[in-house]
C-alpha positions in Angstrom: 6.3 23.2 -11.5 4.1 21.6 -14.2 3.4 17.9 -13.5 5.1 15.7 -16.1 2.5 13.3 -17.7 3.6 9.7 -18.0 6.4 10.2 -15.4 8.7 7.1 -15.0 8.2 6.0 -18.7 5.9 3.3 -17.4 4.2 1.5 -20.3 6.4 3.3 -22.9 8.3 1.2 -25.4 12.0 2.1 -24.9 13.6 -0.4 -27.2 13.7 -4.1 -28.3 15.0 -7.2 -26.7 14.9 -10.9 -27.5 15.9 -11.9 -23.9 12.6 -11.9 -22.0 9.0 -10.9 -22.3 6.9 -9.7 -19.3 3.2 -9.6 -19.9 0.5 -7.9 -17.8 -1.6 -11.0 -17.3 1.2 -12.7 -15.4 3.5 -14.3 -17.9 7.3 -14.3 -17.9 9.5 -16.0 -20.5 13.2 -16.1 -21.1 14.0 -16.5 -24.8 10.6 -18.1 -25.2 10.8 -20.5 -22.3 8.2 -20.0 -19.5 9.6 -19.2 -16.1 7.5 -22.1 -14.7 9.3 -24.6 -17.0 12.7 -23.2 -16.3 12.1 -23.2 -12.5 10.9 -26.8 -12.6 13.5 -28.2 -14.9 16.6 -26.1 -15.3 19.4 -25.2 -13.0 20.5 -21.6 -12.6 23.6 -22.4 -14.5 21.5 -23.6 -17.5 19.4 -20.4 -17.3 22.6 -18.3 -17.2 23.9 -20.2 -20.3 20.6 -19.6 -22.1 20.6 -15.9 -21.4 24.3 -15.3 -22.1 24.6 -17.5 -25.1 21.1 -17.6 -26.5 20.3 -21.3 -26.3 20.0 -24.1 -23.8 23.2 -26.0 -23.4 23.9 -29.7 -24.2 25.1 -31.8 -21.3 28.8 -31.3 -22.3 28.3 -27.6 -22.8 26.6 -27.2 -19.4 29.4 -29.2 -17.7 32.0 -26.9 -19.3 30.1 -23.8 -18.3 29.8 -25.0 -14.7 33.5 -25.7 -14.7 34.2 -22.2 -16.0 32.0 -20.6 -13.3 33.5 -22.6 -10.5 37.0 -21.7 -11.7 36.2 -18.0 -11.4 35.3 -17.9 -7.7 38.7 -17.1 -6.1 39.3 -13.5 -5.2 42.5 -11.7 -6.2 44.6 -10.8 -3.1 44.0 -7.1 -3.6 40.2 -7.6 -3.6 40.5 -9.4 -0.3 42.1 -6.4 1.2 39.4 -4.1 -0.2 36.6 -6.3 1.1 38.2 -6.6 4.5 38.4 -2.8 4.7 34.6 -2.4 4.3 32.9 -2.0 7.6 29.9 -4.1 8.7 27.8 -0.9 8.7 28.1 -0.6 4.9 25.0 -1.3 2.9 25.5 -4.7 1.3 24.6 -3.3 -2.1 27.4 -0.8 -1.7 29.7 -3.8 -1.2 28.5 -5.4 -4.4 29.0 -2.2 -6.3 32.5 -1.9 -4.9 33.4 -5.5 -5.8 32.3 -5.1 -9.4 33.9 -1.7 -9.8 37.2 -2.8 -8.3 37.3 -5.9 -10.5 37.1 -3.5 -13.5 40.3 -1.8 -12.2 42.4 -4.9 -11.7 40.9 -7.1 -14.4 39.6 -4.7 -17.0 37.6 -5.7 -20.1 40.2 -5.1 -22.8 38.0 -5.9 -25.7 34.3 -6.7 -26.3 35.6 -10.1 -27.3 36.2 -10.6 -23.5 32.6 -9.9 -22.5 31.5 -13.5 -21.8 34.7 -14.2 -19.8 34.1 -11.0 -17.8 30.5 -12.0 -17.1 31.5 -15.4 -15.9 34.3 -13.9 -13.7 31.9 -11.5 -12.1 29.3 -14.2 -11.3 31.9 -16.3 -9.7 34.0 -13.8 -7.8 31.0 -11.7 -6.6 29.3 -14.8 -5.1 32.4 -15.5 -3.0 33.3 -11.9 -2.2 29.9 -10.9 -0.7 29.9 -13.9 1.6 33.5 -13.4 2.6 32.7 -9.7 3.4 29.7 -10.7 5.5 31.4 -13.3 7.5 34.5 -11.2 8.0 32.8 -7.9 8.9 29.9 -9.4 11.0 31.5 -12.5 12.6 35.3 -11.9 12.3 35.7 -15.0 10.2 38.1 -15.4 7.2 36.3 -18.2 5.4 37.9 -20.5 2.9 37.0 -19.3 -0.6 36.8 -22.8 -1.9 33.9 -25.3 -1.6 33.1 -28.7 -3.0 29.8 -27.3 -4.3 29.4 -27.2 -8.1 26.5 -24.8 -8.3 26.4 -21.1 -7.5 23.7 -21.6 -5.0 25.5 -24.5 -3.2 28.8 -22.5 -3.1 27.1 -19.4 -1.6 25.3 -21.4 1.1 28.4 -23.5 1.9 30.6 -20.4 2.4 27.9 -18.7 4.4 26.9 -21.5 6.7 30.1 -23.5 6.9 28.3 -26.8 7.0 26.8 -29.4 4.7 23.8 -28.0 3.0 20.5 -29.9 2.5 19.4 -30.4 -1.1 16.1 -28.6 -0.5 18.0 -25.5 0.7 20.3 -25.6 -2.4 17.4 -26.1 -4.7 15.4 -23.2 -3.1 18.3 -20.8 -3.6 19.0 -22.1 -7.1 15.4 -21.6 -8.2 15.3 -18.1 -6.6 18.4 -17.1 -8.7 16.5 -18.3 -11.8 13.5 -16.2 -10.9 15.7 -13.1 -10.4 18.0 -13.6 -13.4 16.2 -11.4 -15.9 13.1 -9.2 -16.2 13.2 -7.1 -19.4 13.6 -3.3 -19.1 13.3 -2.8 -15.4 15.1 0.2 -13.9 18.5 -1.4 -13.2 18.6 -3.2 -16.6 17.7 -0.1 -18.5 20.3 1.8 -16.6 22.9 -0.8 -17.6 21.7 -0.7 -21.2 22.0 3.1 -21.4 25.6 2.7 -20.1 26.3 -0.1 -22.6 25.0 2.1 -25.4 27.9 4.5 -24.8 30.2 1.6 -25.6 31.5 1.6 -22.0 33.1 -1.5 -20.4 31.0 -4.2 -18.9 32.1 -3.5 -15.3 30.8 0.1 -15.7 27.5 -1.1 -17.1 27.0 -3.5 -14.2 28.1 -0.9 -11.6 25.5 1.5 -13.0 22.9 -1.2 -12.8 23.8 -2.0 -9.2 23.4 1.6 -8.4 19.8 1.5 -9.6 19.0 -1.7 -7.8 20.4 -0.2 -4.6 17.5 2.3 -4.6 14.6 1.4 -2.3 12.0 1.7 -5.1 13.7 -1.2 -7.0 15.7 -3.6 -5.0 15.3 -4.3 -1.3 11.6 -5.2 -1.3 12.4 -8.7 0.0 14.3 -7.3 2.9 11.5 -4.9 3.8 8.9 -7.7 3.4 11.0 -9.8 5.9 11.1 -7.0 8.4 7.4 -6.4 8.1 6.5 -10.1 8.5 8.6 -10.3 11.7 6.6 -7.5 13.3 3.5 -9.9 13.4 3.4 -12.4 16.2 0.3 -14.4 15.2 -1.9 -15.1 12.2 -4.8 -13.4 14.1 -2.9 -10.1 14.0 -2.6 -10.0 10.2 -5.9 -8.2 9.4 -5.5 -5.6 12.0 -1.9 -5.0 10.9 -2.9 -4.6 7.3 -5.9 -2.4 8.2 -3.6 0.0 10.2 -1.1 0.2 7.3 -3.8 1.0 4.9 -5.4 3.6 7.2 -2.0 5.3 7.7 -1.3 5.1 3.9 1.9 3.1 4.6 3.3 1.0 1.8 2.9 -2.8 2.4 6.0 -4.3 1.0 6.0 -7.2 -1.5 2.6 -6.5 -3.1 1.7 -5.3 -6.6 4.0 -4.8 -9.6 4.8 -2.1 -12.2 3.9 -4.4 -15.1 1.9 -7.4 -13.9 -1.8 -6.7 -13.3 -3.2 -10.0 -12.1 -0.3 -12.0 -10.7 3.5 -12.2 -10.6 4.2 -15.7 -12.1 7.3 -16.0 -9.9 5.5 -15.7 -6.6 3.7 -19.0 -6.6 7.0 -20.8 -7.5 8.9 -19.5 -4.5 5.8 -19.8 -2.3 5.9 -23.6 -2.8 9.5 -23.7 -1.5 8.6 -21.5 1.5 5.7 -23.8 2.3 7.9 -26.9 2.2 10.7 -25.4 4.2 8.4 -24.1 6.8 6.9 -27.5 7.7 9.6 -28.5 10.2 11.1 -25.0 10.9 10.9 -23.3 14.3 9.7 -20.2 12.5 6.8 -21.8 10.7 4.6 -18.9 11.7 6.5 -16.7 9.2 5.0 -18.6 6.3 1.6 -18.8 7.9 1.5 -15.1 8.4 2.6 -14.5 4.8 -0.2 -16.8 3.5 -2.8 -15.0 5.5 -1.6 -11.6 4.4 -1.7 -12.8 0.7 -5.3 -13.7 1.1 -6.4 -10.6 3.0 -4.5 -8.2 0.7 -6.4 -9.6 -2.3 -9.7 -9.5 -0.5 -9.1 -5.9 0.7 -7.2 -4.2 -2.1 -7.0 -6.8 -5.0 -3.2 -6.7 -4.7 -1.2 -9.8 -5.3 2.3 -10.7 -3.9 5.3 -10.1 -6.1 8.3 -12.4 -6.2 9.9 -10.6 -3.2 7.2 -11.4 -0.8 7.5 -15.2 -0.3 11.2 -14.9 -1.2 11.6 -13.4 2.3 10.5 -16.4 4.4 12.1 -18.8 1.9 15.5 -17.1 2.3 15.1 -16.9 6.1 14.4 -20.7 6.2 17.6 -21.5 4.4 19.7 -19.4 6.8 20.3 -16.3 4.7 20.6 -13.1 6.8 18.2 -10.4 5.7 21.1 -8.1 4.8 22.1 -10.5 2.0 18.7 -10.8 0.4 19.2 -8.0 -2.2 22.8 -8.9 -2.9 21.6 -12.3 -4.0 19.1 -10.6 -6.3 22.1 -8.7 -7.8 24.2 -11.8 -8.2 21.4 -13.5 -10.2 20.8 -10.3 -12.2 24.4 -10.1 -13.2 23.4 -12.6 -15.8 20.5 -10.5 -17.1 22.4 -7.3 -17.0 25.3 -8.8 -18.9 23.0 -10.4 -21.5 21.4 -7.0 -22.1 24.8 -5.3 -22.5 25.8 -8.0 -25.0 22.5 -7.4 -26.9 22.9 -3.7 -26.9 26.5 -3.9 -28.2 25.5 -6.3 -31.0 23.3 -3.6 -32.7 24.2 -0.4 -30.9 22.7 3.0 -31.1 23.3 5.4 -28.2 20.2 5.7 -25.9 19.6 9.4 -25.7 15.9 10.3 -25.3 14.5 13.8 -25.5 12.8 15.7 -22.6 9.8 17.9 -22.5 10.9 21.3 -21.1 8.6 22.5 -18.3 10.8 25.4 -16.9 10.3 29.2 -17.2 9.8 30.9 -20.5 12.5 33.1 -22.1 14.0 35.5 -19.5 16.2 38.6 -19.7 19.6 38.6 -18.0 19.8 40.7 -14.8 23.2 41.8 -13.6 24.1 40.6 -10.1 24.0 44.2 -8.7 20.4 44.5 -9.7 19.0 41.2 -8.4 
């Protein structure tokens, strides 16, 4: 078969967006605001408001938005039954996919006028449902769906850990959700936009996007980075570990990026949180190993860590099981996916590209008896 040039559409302009800009030299902006400013100054809820409504909220607007999100956390009774029926062996992204799809059955989007309300509902209920599933299927616990935490990050951690959550832990998760919230025309977002361009419902658009994020070439790098880092038992082992991976042509998870050529601007942000959390943690080695690998990978291959790499130790330090790393990515990205669906709907034209045919030339039909 003829090799298709430019496979994957990498570097090809596939449409327009006002939501974010990703630049090769290591710049990421949401509606013009740098990711560094947003991570330093905004809450995830402020960022969600910005992406979904196109501007930063006033104090009163933010308070109302936070109230709205908090009011959407409780699961319908039938969803509880569905979630409790999913075994612990299920891939957590399949659980996320099921939650969103089932919500489309029992609480459908009746009109595009409902799109913001649907997005808020899915942010709220998915955060609760994935933690509920994890605790029920892995620990046999039916956790209370309510918490006294106002933020998405605080609510997730409170339900997961069933204890008071330190502010640094909440802030770490909150910032990570901001870093994951939006990233232009990545595979899952583009999948969701293609679905939106058919004028399908928002639940279908997000279910399609989750299906793309579920693939190992898109989501899951933070989980794989965590597993890799846990294989190393001392900083001194890092160079030999990397050398062996390179010699065997094994992929080293968490390094390089499809767009960024110099750095991923999100990496240093979450790295700072990993550093601070590691100071008094019993698994401090995890961060030390990650730092050493960052240095050696640049020296050896001129590869930089992407946002998933230091996200792994940071999530570990705040008590998040590795299985829930990618679902958190999805919860954050519900915001970006929804915003892209809104944008596509606002000036829609169905996304239907052409393909270059590389199959056989014209052939004559041969009856089955003569084949």
